[in-house]
PDBQT receptor file of N, H, CA, C and O in Angstrom, charges set to zero:
ATOM      1  N   MET A   1    -101.045 132.885 100.828  1.00  0.00    +0.000 N 
ATOM      2  CA  MET A   1    -100.601 132.050 101.626  1.00  0.00    +0.000 C 
ATOM      3  C   MET A   1     -98.981 132.447 102.181  1.00  0.00    +0.000 C 
ATOM      4  O   MET A   1     -98.140 132.855 101.380  1.00  0.00    +0.000 OA
ATOM      5  N   ALA A   2     -98.712 132.288 103.479  1.00  0.00    +0.000 N 
ATOM      6  H   ALA A   2     -99.395 131.956 104.130  1.00  0.00    +0.000 HD
ATOM      7  CA  ALA A   2     -97.321 132.550 103.949  1.00  0.00    +0.000 C 
ATOM      8  C   ALA A   2     -96.572 131.836 103.185  1.00  0.00    +0.000 C 
ATOM      9  O   ALA A   2     -96.960 130.709 102.878  1.00  0.00    +0.000 OA
ATOM     10  N   ASP A   3     -95.184 132.392 102.651  1.00  0.00    +0.000 N 
ATOM     11  H   ASP A   3     -94.869 133.308 102.901  1.00  0.00    +0.000 HD
ATOM     12  CA  ASP A   3     -94.346 131.666 102.085  1.00  0.00    +0.000 C 
ATOM     13  C   ASP A   3     -93.412 130.818 103.118  1.00  0.00    +0.000 C 
ATOM     14  O   ASP A   3     -92.282 131.153 103.476  1.00  0.00    +0.000 OA
ATOM     15  N   ASP A   4     -94.123 129.646 103.523  1.00  0.00    +0.000 N 
ATOM     16  H   ASP A   4     -95.040 129.374 103.232  1.00  0.00    +0.000 HD
ATOM     17  CA  ASP A   4     -93.481 128.361 104.167  1.00  0.00    +0.000 C 
ATOM     18  C   ASP A   4     -91.904 127.686 103.611  1.00  0.00    +0.000 C 
ATOM     19  O   ASP A   4     -91.121 127.044 104.312  1.00  0.00    +0.000 OA
ATOM     20  N   PHE A   5     -91.730 128.060 102.124  1.00  0.00    +0.000 N 
ATOM     21  H   PHE A   5     -92.366 128.581 101.555  1.00  0.00    +0.000 HD
ATOM     22  CA  PHE A   5     -90.447 127.544 101.320  1.00  0.00    +0.000 C 
ATOM     23  C   PHE A   5     -89.527 128.493 100.751  1.00  0.00    +0.000 C 
ATOM     24  O   PHE A   5     -88.925 128.414  99.680  1.00  0.00    +0.000 OA
ATOM     25  N   ALA A   6     -89.496 129.759 101.963  1.00  0.00    +0.000 N 
ATOM     26  H   ALA A   6     -89.985 129.823 102.833  1.00  0.00    +0.000 HD
ATOM     27  CA  ALA A   6     -88.317 130.897 101.826  1.00  0.00    +0.000 C 
ATOM     28  C   ALA A   6     -87.426 130.445 102.598  1.00  0.00    +0.000 C 
ATOM     29  O   ALA A   6     -87.582 129.432 103.280  1.00  0.00    +0.000 OA
ATOM     30  N   VAL A   7     -86.250 131.241 102.575  1.00  0.00    +0.000 N 
ATOM     31  H   VAL A   7     -86.123 132.064 102.021  1.00  0.00    +0.000 HD
ATOM     32  CA  VAL A   7     -85.334 130.782 102.899  1.00  0.00    +0.000 C 
ATOM     33  C   VAL A   7     -85.375 130.927 104.476  1.00  0.00    +0.000 C 
ATOM     34  O   VAL A   7     -84.586 130.293 105.177  1.00  0.00    +0.000 OA
ATOM     35  N   ASP A   8     -86.215 131.687 104.947  1.00  0.00    +0.000 N 
ATOM     36  H   ASP A   8     -86.856 132.202 104.378  1.00  0.00    +0.000 HD
ATOM     37  CA  ASP A   8     -86.328 132.232 106.450  1.00  0.00    +0.000 C 
ATOM     38  C   ASP A   8     -87.929 131.757 106.752  1.00  0.00    +0.000 C 
ATOM     39  O   ASP A   8     -88.625 132.167 107.681  1.00  0.00    +0.000 OA
ATOM     40  N   GLY A   9     -88.319 130.779 105.708  1.00  0.00    +0.000 N 
ATOM     41  H   GLY A   9     -87.753 130.446 104.953  1.00  0.00    +0.000 HD
ATOM     42  CA  GLY A   9     -90.110 130.367 106.068  1.00  0.00    +0.000 C 
ATOM     43  C   GLY A   9     -90.375 129.560 107.337  1.00  0.00    +0.000 C 
ATOM     44  O   GLY A   9     -89.875 129.733 108.449  1.00  0.00    +0.000 OA
ATOM     45  N   ALA A  10     -91.030 128.885 107.049  1.00  0.00    +0.000 N 
ATOM     46  H   ALA A  10     -91.436 128.744 106.147  1.00  0.00    +0.000 HD
ATOM     47  CA  ALA A  10     -91.282 127.829 108.490  1.00  0.00    +0.000 C 
ATOM     48  C   ALA A  10     -90.617 126.639 108.076  1.00  0.00    +0.000 C 
ATOM     49  O   ALA A  10     -89.667 126.410 108.824  1.00  0.00    +0.000 OA
ATOM     50  N   LEU A  11     -90.733 125.911 107.298  1.00  0.00    +0.000 N 
ATOM     51  H   LEU A  11     -91.505 126.097 106.690  1.00  0.00    +0.000 HD
ATOM     52  CA  LEU A  11     -90.190 124.809 106.744  1.00  0.00    +0.000 C 
ATOM     53  C   LEU A  11     -88.464 125.179 107.041  1.00  0.00    +0.000 C 
ATOM     54  O   LEU A  11     -87.920 124.365 107.787  1.00  0.00    +0.000 OA
ATOM     55  N   ALA A  12     -87.881 125.928 106.702  1.00  0.00    +0.000 N 
ATOM     56  H   ALA A  12     -88.323 126.589 106.096  1.00  0.00    +0.000 HD
ATOM     57  CA  ALA A  12     -86.571 126.556 106.849  1.00  0.00    +0.000 C 
ATOM     58  C   ALA A  12     -86.053 126.639 108.657  1.00  0.00    +0.000 C 
ATOM     59  O   ALA A  12     -84.959 126.350 109.143  1.00  0.00    +0.000 OA
ATOM     60  N   GLN A  13     -87.018 127.026 109.181  1.00  0.00    +0.000 N 
ATOM     61  H   GLN A  13     -87.907 127.261 108.787  1.00  0.00    +0.000 HD
ATOM     62  CA  GLN A  13     -87.191 127.024 110.816  1.00  0.00    +0.000 C 
ATOM     63  C   GLN A  13     -87.052 125.973 111.148  1.00  0.00    +0.000 C 
ATOM     64  O   GLN A  13     -86.089 125.679 111.857  1.00  0.00    +0.000 OA
ATOM     65  N   ALA A  14     -88.062 124.948 110.707  1.00  0.00    +0.000 N 
ATOM     66  H   ALA A  14     -88.844 125.187 110.131  1.00  0.00    +0.000 HD
ATOM     67  CA  ALA A  14     -88.563 123.598 111.403  1.00  0.00    +0.000 C 
ATOM     68  C   ALA A  14     -86.997 123.071 111.147  1.00  0.00    +0.000 C 
ATOM     69  O   ALA A  14     -86.192 123.003 112.075  1.00  0.00    +0.000 OA
ATOM     70  N   ILE A  15     -86.637 122.675 109.652  1.00  0.00    +0.000 N 
ATOM     71  H   ILE A  15     -87.291 122.730 108.897  1.00  0.00    +0.000 HD
ATOM     72  CA  ILE A  15     -85.821 121.571 108.997  1.00  0.00    +0.000 C 
ATOM     73  C   ILE A  15     -84.425 121.994 108.685  1.00  0.00    +0.000 C 
ATOM     74  O   ILE A  15     -84.048 122.852 107.887  1.00  0.00    +0.000 OA
ATOM     75  N   SER A  16     -83.673 121.150 109.546  1.00  0.00    +0.000 N 
ATOM     76  H   SER A  16     -83.980 120.453 110.194  1.00  0.00    +0.000 HD
ATOM     77  CA  SER A  16     -82.185 121.700 109.729  1.00  0.00    +0.000 C 
ATOM     78  C   SER A  16     -81.835 121.312 108.115  1.00  0.00    +0.000 C 
ATOM     79  O   SER A  16     -82.257 120.277 107.599  1.00  0.00    +0.000 OA
ATOM     80  N   GLY A  17     -80.953 122.357 107.359  1.00  0.00    +0.000 N 
ATOM     81  H   GLY A  17     -80.611 123.198 107.778  1.00  0.00    +0.000 HD
ATOM     82  CA  GLY A  17     -80.600 122.158 106.174  1.00  0.00    +0.000 C 
ATOM     83  C   GLY A  17     -81.823 122.410 105.166  1.00  0.00    +0.000 C 
ATOM     84  O   GLY A  17     -81.488 122.011 104.050  1.00  0.00    +0.000 OA
ATOM     85  N   PHE A  18     -82.454 122.663 105.168  1.00  0.00    +0.000 N 
ATOM     86  H   PHE A  18     -82.726 122.987 106.075  1.00  0.00    +0.000 HD
ATOM     87  CA  PHE A  18     -83.464 122.689 104.581  1.00  0.00    +0.000 C 
ATOM     88  C   PHE A  18     -82.975 123.780 103.480  1.00  0.00    +0.000 C 
ATOM     89  O   PHE A  18     -82.347 124.711 103.985  1.00  0.00    +0.000 OA
ATOM     90  N   LYS A  19     -83.109 123.829 102.359  1.00  0.00    +0.000 N 
ATOM     91  H   LYS A  19     -83.619 123.073 101.949  1.00  0.00    +0.000 HD
ATOM     92  CA  LYS A  19     -83.153 124.619 100.888  1.00  0.00    +0.000 C 
ATOM     93  C   LYS A  19     -84.196 124.918 100.437  1.00  0.00    +0.000 C 
ATOM     94  O   LYS A  19     -85.034 124.025 100.313  1.00  0.00    +0.000 OA
ATOM     95  N   PRO A  20     -84.536 126.352 100.007  1.00  0.00    +0.000 N 
ATOM     96  CA  PRO A  20     -85.628 126.721  99.132  1.00  0.00    +0.000 C 
ATOM     97  C   PRO A  20     -85.417 125.938  97.670  1.00  0.00    +0.000 C 
ATOM     98  O   PRO A  20     -84.300 125.917  97.152  1.00  0.00    +0.000 OA
ATOM     99  N   ARG A  21     -86.561 125.300  97.049  1.00  0.00    +0.000 N 
ATOM    100  H   ARG A  21     -87.468 125.317  97.470  1.00  0.00    +0.000 HD
ATOM    101  CA  ARG A  21     -86.218 124.479  95.879  1.00  0.00    +0.000 C 
ATOM    102  C   ARG A  21     -87.602 125.786  95.098  1.00  0.00    +0.000 C 
ATOM    103  O   ARG A  21     -88.711 125.901  95.619  1.00  0.00    +0.000 OA
ATOM    104  N   GLU A  22     -87.208 126.539  93.934  1.00  0.00    +0.000 N 
ATOM    105  H   GLU A  22     -86.307 126.446  93.511  1.00  0.00    +0.000 HD
ATOM    106  CA  GLU A  22     -88.153 127.229  93.201  1.00  0.00    +0.000 C 
ATOM    107  C   GLU A  22     -89.447 126.139  92.796  1.00  0.00    +0.000 C 
ATOM    108  O   GLU A  22     -90.622 126.441  93.005  1.00  0.00    +0.000 OA
ATOM    109  N   ALA A  23     -89.096 125.048  92.286  1.00  0.00    +0.000 N 
ATOM    110  H   ALA A  23     -88.142 124.803  92.116  1.00  0.00    +0.000 HD
ATOM    111  CA  ALA A  23     -90.489 124.258  91.310  1.00  0.00    +0.000 C 
ATOM    112  C   ALA A  23     -91.398 123.468  93.076  1.00  0.00    +0.000 C 
ATOM    113  O   ALA A  23     -92.480 122.882  93.044  1.00  0.00    +0.000 OA
ATOM    114  N   GLN A  24     -90.883 123.615  93.884  1.00  0.00    +0.000 N 
ATOM    115  H   GLN A  24     -90.004 124.090  93.910  1.00  0.00    +0.000 HD
ATOM    116  CA  GLN A  24     -91.741 123.313  95.415  1.00  0.00    +0.000 C 
ATOM    117  C   GLN A  24     -92.447 124.732  95.580  1.00  0.00    +0.000 C 
ATOM    118  O   GLN A  24     -93.632 124.819  95.903  1.00  0.00    +0.000 OA
ATOM    119  N   ARG A  25     -91.907 125.467  95.418  1.00  0.00    +0.000 N 
ATOM    120  H   ARG A  25     -90.944 125.396  95.156  1.00  0.00    +0.000 HD
ATOM    121  CA  ARG A  25     -92.229 126.990  95.329  1.00  0.00    +0.000 C 
ATOM    122  C   ARG A  25     -93.839 127.521  94.775  1.00  0.00    +0.000 C 
ATOM    123  O   ARG A  25     -94.773 128.174  95.241  1.00  0.00    +0.000 OA
ATOM    124  N   GLU A  26     -93.492 126.759  93.421  1.00  0.00    +0.000 N 
ATOM    125  H   GLU A  26     -92.733 126.228  93.043  1.00  0.00    +0.000 HD
ATOM    126  CA  GLU A  26     -94.248 127.263  92.367  1.00  0.00    +0.000 C 
ATOM    127  C   GLU A  26     -95.629 125.742  92.398  1.00  0.00    +0.000 C 
ATOM    128  O   GLU A  26     -96.772 125.831  91.951  1.00  0.00    +0.000 OA
ATOM    129  N   MET A  27     -95.031 124.563  93.028  1.00  0.00    +0.000 N 
ATOM    130  H   MET A  27     -94.102 124.490  93.391  1.00  0.00    +0.000 HD
ATOM    131  CA  MET A  27     -96.171 124.004  93.097  1.00  0.00    +0.000 C 
ATOM    132  C   MET A  27     -97.269 124.178  94.391  1.00  0.00    +0.000 C 
ATOM    133  O   MET A  27     -98.495 124.073  94.388  1.00  0.00    +0.000 OA
ATOM    134  N   ALA A  28     -96.385 124.465  95.422  1.00  0.00    +0.000 N 
ATOM    135  H   ALA A  28     -95.389 124.549  95.425  1.00  0.00    +0.000 HD
ATOM    136  CA  ALA A  28     -97.147 124.704  96.650  1.00  0.00    +0.000 C 
ATOM    137  C   ALA A  28     -98.077 125.796  96.314  1.00  0.00    +0.000 C 
ATOM    138  O   ALA A  28     -99.208 125.574  96.747  1.00  0.00    +0.000 OA
ATOM    139  N   HIS A  29     -97.940 126.984  95.631  1.00  0.00    +0.000 N 
ATOM    140  H   HIS A  29     -97.021 127.164  95.279  1.00  0.00    +0.000 HD
ATOM    141  CA  HIS A  29     -98.496 128.284  95.146  1.00  0.00    +0.000 C 
ATOM    142  C   HIS A  29     -99.922 127.489  94.216  1.00  0.00    +0.000 C 
ATOM    143  O   HIS A  29    -101.074 127.921  94.245  1.00  0.00    +0.000 OA
ATOM    144  N   ALA A  30     -99.471 126.300  93.464  1.00  0.00    +0.000 N 
ATOM    145  H   ALA A  30     -98.535 125.948  93.440  1.00  0.00    +0.000 HD
ATOM    146  CA  ALA A  30    -100.537 125.916  92.588  1.00  0.00    +0.000 C 
ATOM    147  C   ALA A  30    -101.606 125.287  93.363  1.00  0.00    +0.000 C 
ATOM    148  O   ALA A  30    -102.815 125.358  93.139  1.00  0.00    +0.000 OA
ATOM    149  N   VAL A  31    -100.953 124.605  94.387  1.00  0.00    +0.000 N 
ATOM    150  H   VAL A  31     -99.971 124.548  94.569  1.00  0.00    +0.000 HD
ATOM    151  CA  VAL A  31    -101.790 123.730  95.421  1.00  0.00    +0.000 C 
ATOM    152  C   VAL A  31    -102.806 124.802  96.149  1.00  0.00    +0.000 C 
ATOM    153  O   VAL A  31    -103.973 124.475  96.364  1.00  0.00    +0.000 OA
ATOM    154  N   SER A  32    -102.338 126.008  96.490  1.00  0.00    +0.000 N 
ATOM    155  H   SER A  32    -101.390 126.273  96.315  1.00  0.00    +0.000 HD
ATOM    156  CA  SER A  32    -102.848 126.944  97.307  1.00  0.00    +0.000 C 
ATOM    157  C   SER A  32    -104.066 127.498  96.761  1.00  0.00    +0.000 C 
ATOM    158  O   SER A  32    -105.068 127.776  97.419  1.00  0.00    +0.000 OA
ATOM    159  N   GLU A  33    -103.861 127.694  95.057  1.00  0.00    +0.000 N 
ATOM    160  H   GLU A  33    -103.047 127.468  94.522  1.00  0.00    +0.000 HD
ATOM    161  CA  GLU A  33    -105.123 128.411  94.607  1.00  0.00    +0.000 C 
ATOM    162  C   GLU A  33    -106.189 127.301  93.939  1.00  0.00    +0.000 C 
ATOM    163  O   GLU A  33    -107.356 127.507  93.605  1.00  0.00    +0.000 OA
ATOM    164  N   ALA A  34    -105.314 125.896  93.839  1.00  0.00    +0.000 N 
ATOM    165  H   ALA A  34    -104.367 125.729  94.110  1.00  0.00    +0.000 HD
ATOM    166  CA  ALA A  34    -106.281 124.985  93.554  1.00  0.00    +0.000 C 
ATOM    167  C   ALA A  34    -107.605 124.837  95.076  1.00  0.00    +0.000 C 
ATOM    168  O   ALA A  34    -108.806 124.751  94.821  1.00  0.00    +0.000 OA
ATOM    169  N   VAL A  35    -107.246 124.835  96.072  1.00  0.00    +0.000 N 
ATOM    170  H   VAL A  35    -106.270 124.905  96.279  1.00  0.00    +0.000 HD
ATOM    171  CA  VAL A  35    -107.714 124.819  97.350  1.00  0.00    +0.000 C 
ATOM    172  C   VAL A  35    -108.734 125.764  97.314  1.00  0.00    +0.000 C 
ATOM    173  O   VAL A  35    -109.951 125.582  97.343  1.00  0.00    +0.000 OA
ATOM    174  N   LYS A  36    -107.883 127.134  97.225  1.00  0.00    +0.000 N 
ATOM    175  H   LYS A  36    -106.895 127.282  97.201  1.00  0.00    +0.000 HD
ATOM    176  CA  LYS A  36    -109.097 128.357  97.184  1.00  0.00    +0.000 C 
ATOM    177  C   LYS A  36    -110.215 128.392  96.094  1.00  0.00    +0.000 C 
ATOM    178  O   LYS A  36    -111.310 128.943  96.208  1.00  0.00    +0.000 OA
ATOM    179  N   SER A  37    -109.787 127.770  95.122  1.00  0.00    +0.000 N 
ATOM    180  H   SER A  37    -108.898 127.322  95.029  1.00  0.00    +0.000 HD
ATOM    181  CA  SER A  37    -110.732 127.881  94.314  1.00  0.00    +0.000 C 
ATOM    182  C   SER A  37    -111.587 126.747  93.515  1.00  0.00    +0.000 C 
ATOM    183  O   SER A  37    -112.269 126.818  92.493  1.00  0.00    +0.000 OA
ATOM    184  N   ASN A  38    -111.086 125.032  94.920  1.00  0.00    +0.000 N 
ATOM    185  H   ASN A  38    -110.531 124.975  95.751  1.00  0.00    +0.000 HD
ATOM    186  CA  ASN A  38    -111.943 124.068  95.131  1.00  0.00    +0.000 C 
ATOM    187  C   ASN A  38    -112.040 123.751  93.276  1.00  0.00    +0.000 C 
ATOM    188  O   ASN A  38    -113.059 123.692  92.589  1.00  0.00    +0.000 OA
ATOM    189  N   SER A  39    -110.995 123.636  92.965  1.00  0.00    +0.000 N 
ATOM    190  H   SER A  39    -110.167 123.685  93.523  1.00  0.00    +0.000 HD
ATOM    191  CA  SER A  39    -110.769 122.996  91.395  1.00  0.00    +0.000 C 
ATOM    192  C   SER A  39    -109.419 121.908  91.793  1.00  0.00    +0.000 C 
ATOM    193  O   SER A  39    -108.616 121.913  92.726  1.00  0.00    +0.000 OA
ATOM    194  N   GLU A  40    -109.560 121.237  90.915  1.00  0.00    +0.000 N 
ATOM    195  H   GLU A  40    -110.212 121.232  90.157  1.00  0.00    +0.000 HD
ATOM    196  CA  GLU A  40    -108.383 120.008  90.395  1.00  0.00    +0.000 C 
ATOM    197  C   GLU A  40    -107.435 120.423  90.072  1.00  0.00    +0.000 C 
ATOM    198  O   GLU A  40    -107.392 121.558  89.598  1.00  0.00    +0.000 OA
ATOM    199  N   LEU A  41    -106.319 119.649  90.213  1.00  0.00    +0.000 N 
ATOM    200  H   LEU A  41    -106.354 118.727  90.598  1.00  0.00    +0.000 HD
ATOM    201  CA  LEU A  41    -105.073 120.079  89.964  1.00  0.00    +0.000 C 
ATOM    202  C   LEU A  41    -104.016 118.681  89.843  1.00  0.00    +0.000 C 
ATOM    203  O   LEU A  41    -103.995 117.697  90.581  1.00  0.00    +0.000 OA
ATOM    204  N   VAL A  42    -103.392 118.903  88.963  1.00  0.00    +0.000 N 
ATOM    205  H   VAL A  42    -103.409 119.703  88.363  1.00  0.00    +0.000 HD
ATOM    206  CA  VAL A  42    -102.668 117.617  88.408  1.00  0.00    +0.000 C 
ATOM    207  C   VAL A  42    -101.040 118.219  88.187  1.00  0.00    +0.000 C 
ATOM    208  O   VAL A  42    -100.585 119.004  87.356  1.00  0.00    +0.000 OA
ATOM    209  N   VAL A  43    -100.511 117.603  89.130  1.00  0.00    +0.000 N 
ATOM    210  H   VAL A  43    -100.881 116.965  89.805  1.00  0.00    +0.000 HD
ATOM    211  CA  VAL A  43     -99.040 117.942  89.120  1.00  0.00    +0.000 C 
ATOM    212  C   VAL A  43     -98.064 116.468  89.062  1.00  0.00    +0.000 C 
ATOM    213  O   VAL A  43     -98.064 115.414  89.698  1.00  0.00    +0.000 OA
ATOM    214  N   GLU A  44     -97.167 117.103  87.805  1.00  0.00    +0.000 N 
ATOM    215  H   GLU A  44     -97.167 117.959  87.288  1.00  0.00    +0.000 HD
ATOM    216  CA  GLU A  44     -96.047 115.802  87.730  1.00  0.00    +0.000 C 
ATOM    217  C   GLU A  44     -94.752 116.840  88.219  1.00  0.00    +0.000 C 
ATOM    218  O   GLU A  44     -94.702 118.056  88.033  1.00  0.00    +0.000 OA
ATOM    219  N   ALA A  45     -93.620 115.888  88.970  1.00  0.00    +0.000 N 
ATOM    220  H   ALA A  45     -93.661 114.900  89.121  1.00  0.00    +0.000 HD
ATOM    221  CA  ALA A  45     -92.750 116.637  89.230  1.00  0.00    +0.000 C 
ATOM    222  C   ALA A  45     -92.032 115.600  89.610  1.00  0.00    +0.000 C 
ATOM    223  O   ALA A  45     -92.432 114.700  90.349  1.00  0.00    +0.000 OA
ATOM    224  N   GLY A  46     -90.673 115.716  88.993  1.00  0.00    +0.000 N 
ATOM    225  H   GLY A  46     -90.348 116.447  88.394  1.00  0.00    +0.000 HD
ATOM    226  CA  GLY A  46     -89.412 114.865  89.441  1.00  0.00    +0.000 C 
ATOM    227  C   GLY A  46     -88.822 114.232  90.865  1.00  0.00    +0.000 C 
ATOM    228  O   GLY A  46     -88.958 115.020  91.801  1.00  0.00    +0.000 OA
ATOM    229  N   THR A  47     -88.279 113.138  91.166  1.00  0.00    +0.000 N 
ATOM    230  H   THR A  47     -88.168 112.498  90.406  1.00  0.00    +0.000 HD
ATOM    231  CA  THR A  47     -87.278 113.092  92.484  1.00  0.00    +0.000 C 
ATOM    232  C   THR A  47     -86.960 113.960  92.597  1.00  0.00    +0.000 C 
ATOM    233  O   THR A  47     -86.419 114.599  91.695  1.00  0.00    +0.000 OA
ATOM    234  N   GLY A  48     -87.202 114.486  94.061  1.00  0.00    +0.000 N 
ATOM    235  H   GLY A  48     -87.642 113.966  94.794  1.00  0.00    +0.000 HD
ATOM    236  CA  GLY A  48     -86.301 115.710  94.789  1.00  0.00    +0.000 C 
ATOM    237  C   GLY A  48     -86.706 117.233  94.764  1.00  0.00    +0.000 C 
ATOM    238  O   GLY A  48     -86.146 118.288  95.062  1.00  0.00    +0.000 OA
ATOM    239  N   THR A  49     -88.084 116.818  94.212  1.00  0.00    +0.000 N 
ATOM    240  H   THR A  49     -88.540 115.961  93.969  1.00  0.00    +0.000 HD
ATOM    241  CA  THR A  49     -88.765 118.282  94.073  1.00  0.00    +0.000 C 
ATOM    242  C   THR A  49     -89.339 118.808  95.267  1.00  0.00    +0.000 C 
ATOM    243  O   THR A  49     -89.611 120.007  95.343  1.00  0.00    +0.000 OA
ATOM    244  N   GLY A  50     -89.530 118.076  96.132  1.00  0.00    +0.000 N 
ATOM    245  H   GLY A  50     -89.309 117.103  96.070  1.00  0.00    +0.000 HD
ATOM    246  CA  GLY A  50     -90.198 118.155  97.106  1.00  0.00    +0.000 C 
ATOM    247  C   GLY A  50     -91.591 118.289  97.131  1.00  0.00    +0.000 C 
ATOM    248  O   GLY A  50     -92.119 119.199  97.770  1.00  0.00    +0.000 OA
ATOM    249  N   LYS A  51     -92.311 117.365  96.418  1.00  0.00    +0.000 N 
ATOM    250  H   LYS A  51     -91.881 116.626  95.899  1.00  0.00    +0.000 HD
ATOM    251  CA  LYS A  51     -93.638 117.229  96.304  1.00  0.00    +0.000 C 
ATOM    252  C   LYS A  51     -94.683 116.988  97.730  1.00  0.00    +0.000 C 
ATOM    253  O   LYS A  51     -95.681 117.610  98.094  1.00  0.00    +0.000 OA
ATOM    254  N   THR A  52     -94.103 116.034  98.212  1.00  0.00    +0.000 N 
ATOM    255  H   THR A  52     -93.292 115.529  97.916  1.00  0.00    +0.000 HD
ATOM    256  CA  THR A  52     -94.602 116.107  99.770  1.00  0.00    +0.000 C 
ATOM    257  C   THR A  52     -94.963 117.511 100.632  1.00  0.00    +0.000 C 
ATOM    258  O   THR A  52     -96.041 117.718 101.190  1.00  0.00    +0.000 OA
ATOM    259  N   TYR A  53     -94.150 118.157 100.615  1.00  0.00    +0.000 N 
ATOM    260  H   TYR A  53     -93.275 117.989 100.161  1.00  0.00    +0.000 HD
ATOM    261  CA  TYR A  53     -94.330 119.411 101.448  1.00  0.00    +0.000 C 
ATOM    262  C   TYR A  53     -95.175 120.051 100.658  1.00  0.00    +0.000 C 
ATOM    263  O   TYR A  53     -96.320 120.196 101.086  1.00  0.00    +0.000 OA
ATOM    264  N   ALA A  54     -94.841 120.576  99.361  1.00  0.00    +0.000 N 
ATOM    265  H   ALA A  54     -93.911 120.458  99.013  1.00  0.00    +0.000 HD
ATOM    266  CA  ALA A  54     -95.266 121.457  98.588  1.00  0.00    +0.000 C 
ATOM    267  C   ALA A  54     -97.297 121.156  98.343  1.00  0.00    +0.000 C 
ATOM    268  O   ALA A  54     -98.117 121.972  97.921  1.00  0.00    +0.000 OA
ATOM    269  N   TYR A  55     -97.494 119.945  98.726  1.00  0.00    +0.000 N 
ATOM    270  H   TYR A  55     -96.828 119.282  99.069  1.00  0.00    +0.000 HD
ATOM    271  CA  TYR A  55     -99.031 119.943  98.867  1.00  0.00    +0.000 C 
ATOM    272  C   TYR A  55     -99.202 119.967 100.311  1.00  0.00    +0.000 C 
ATOM    273  O   TYR A  55    -100.111 120.655 100.774  1.00  0.00    +0.000 OA
ATOM    274  N   LEU A  56     -98.456 119.314 101.064  1.00  0.00    +0.000 N 
ATOM    275  H   LEU A  56     -97.717 118.755 100.689  1.00  0.00    +0.000 HD
ATOM    276  CA  LEU A  56     -99.154 119.338 102.309  1.00  0.00    +0.000 C 
ATOM    277  C   LEU A  56     -99.085 120.433 102.997  1.00  0.00    +0.000 C 
ATOM    278  O   LEU A  56    -100.005 120.425 103.815  1.00  0.00    +0.000 OA
ATOM    279  N   ALA A  57     -98.241 121.693 103.104  1.00  0.00    +0.000 N 
ATOM    280  H   ALA A  57     -97.494 121.700 102.440  1.00  0.00    +0.000 HD
ATOM    281  CA  ALA A  57     -98.163 122.736 104.074  1.00  0.00    +0.000 C 
ATOM    282  C   ALA A  57     -99.434 123.703 103.603  1.00  0.00    +0.000 C 
ATOM    283  O   ALA A  57    -100.016 124.352 104.472  1.00  0.00    +0.000 OA
ATOM    284  N   PRO A  58     -99.957 123.810 101.869  1.00  0.00    +0.000 N 
ATOM    285  CA  PRO A  58    -100.784 124.657 101.345  1.00  0.00    +0.000 C 
ATOM    286  C   PRO A  58    -102.588 124.165 101.854  1.00  0.00    +0.000 C 
ATOM    287  O   PRO A  58    -103.673 124.747 101.844  1.00  0.00    +0.000 OA
ATOM    288  N   ALA A  59    -102.021 122.576 102.323  1.00  0.00    +0.000 N 
ATOM    289  H   ALA A  59    -101.140 122.104 102.331  1.00  0.00    +0.000 HD
ATOM    290  CA  ALA A  59    -103.268 121.853 102.331  1.00  0.00    +0.000 C 
ATOM    291  C   ALA A  59    -103.629 122.077 103.841  1.00  0.00    +0.000 C 
ATOM    292  O   ALA A  59    -104.789 122.099 104.253  1.00  0.00    +0.000 OA
ATOM    293  N   LEU A  60    -102.514 122.242 104.623  1.00  0.00    +0.000 N 
ATOM    294  H   LEU A  60    -101.572 122.224 104.288  1.00  0.00    +0.000 HD
ATOM    295  CA  LEU A  60    -102.750 122.267 106.247  1.00  0.00    +0.000 C 
ATOM    296  C   LEU A  60    -103.237 123.729 106.754  1.00  0.00    +0.000 C 
ATOM    297  O   LEU A  60    -103.782 124.093 107.796  1.00  0.00    +0.000 OA
ATOM    298  N   ARG A  61    -102.828 124.392 105.628  1.00  0.00    +0.000 N 
ATOM    299  H   ARG A  61    -102.385 124.096 104.782  1.00  0.00    +0.000 HD
ATOM    300  CA  ARG A  61    -102.875 126.028 105.769  1.00  0.00    +0.000 C 
ATOM    301  C   ARG A  61    -104.250 126.031 105.534  1.00  0.00    +0.000 C 
ATOM    302  O   ARG A  61    -104.953 126.699 106.292  1.00  0.00    +0.000 OA
ATOM    303  N   ALA A  62    -104.721 125.451 104.688  1.00  0.00    +0.000 N 
ATOM    304  H   ALA A  62    -104.149 124.909 104.072  1.00  0.00    +0.000 HD
ATOM    305  CA  ALA A  62    -106.129 126.122 104.254  1.00  0.00    +0.000 C 
ATOM    306  C   ALA A  62    -107.250 125.708 105.370  1.00  0.00    +0.000 C 
ATOM    307  O   ALA A  62    -108.247 126.408 105.544  1.00  0.00    +0.000 OA
ATOM    308  N   GLY A  63    -106.948 124.245 106.276  1.00  0.00    +0.000 N 
ATOM    309  H   GLY A  63    -106.138 123.677 106.134  1.00  0.00    +0.000 HD
ATOM    310  CA  GLY A  63    -107.967 124.083 107.506  1.00  0.00    +0.000 C 
ATOM    311  C   GLY A  63    -108.553 123.715 106.671  1.00  0.00    +0.000 C 
ATOM    312  O   GLY A  63    -109.629 124.162 107.069  1.00  0.00    +0.000 OA
ATOM    313  N   LYS A  64    -108.810 123.207 105.707  1.00  0.00    +0.000 N 
ATOM    314  H   LYS A  64    -107.936 122.844 105.383  1.00  0.00    +0.000 HD
ATOM    315  CA  LYS A  64    -110.180 121.999 105.442  1.00  0.00    +0.000 C 
ATOM    316  C   LYS A  64    -109.773 120.875 104.994  1.00  0.00    +0.000 C 
ATOM    317  O   LYS A  64    -108.761 120.434 104.448  1.00  0.00    +0.000 OA
ATOM    318  N   LYS A  65    -111.220 120.333 105.489  1.00  0.00    +0.000 N 
ATOM    319  H   LYS A  65    -112.041 120.691 105.933  1.00  0.00    +0.000 HD
ATOM    320  CA  LYS A  65    -110.851 118.462 105.504  1.00  0.00    +0.000 C 
ATOM    321  C   LYS A  65    -111.306 117.627 104.342  1.00  0.00    +0.000 C 
ATOM    322  O   LYS A  65    -111.081 116.417 104.325  1.00  0.00    +0.000 OA
TER     323      LYS A  65
């Protein structure tokens, strides 16, 4: 998976003021692995973690329906 969540990643380039969050990066990696292995994943994360982008970015990169 491309590191969309890096300081110079796709999200930082597209979103003014984007700041990388380690929890967001970890969640995105877990989502990416779950998509690759066609497995289920349950993630619980607090407000401000960046859950929306953390699941959308890897899901979109997977190119699946």
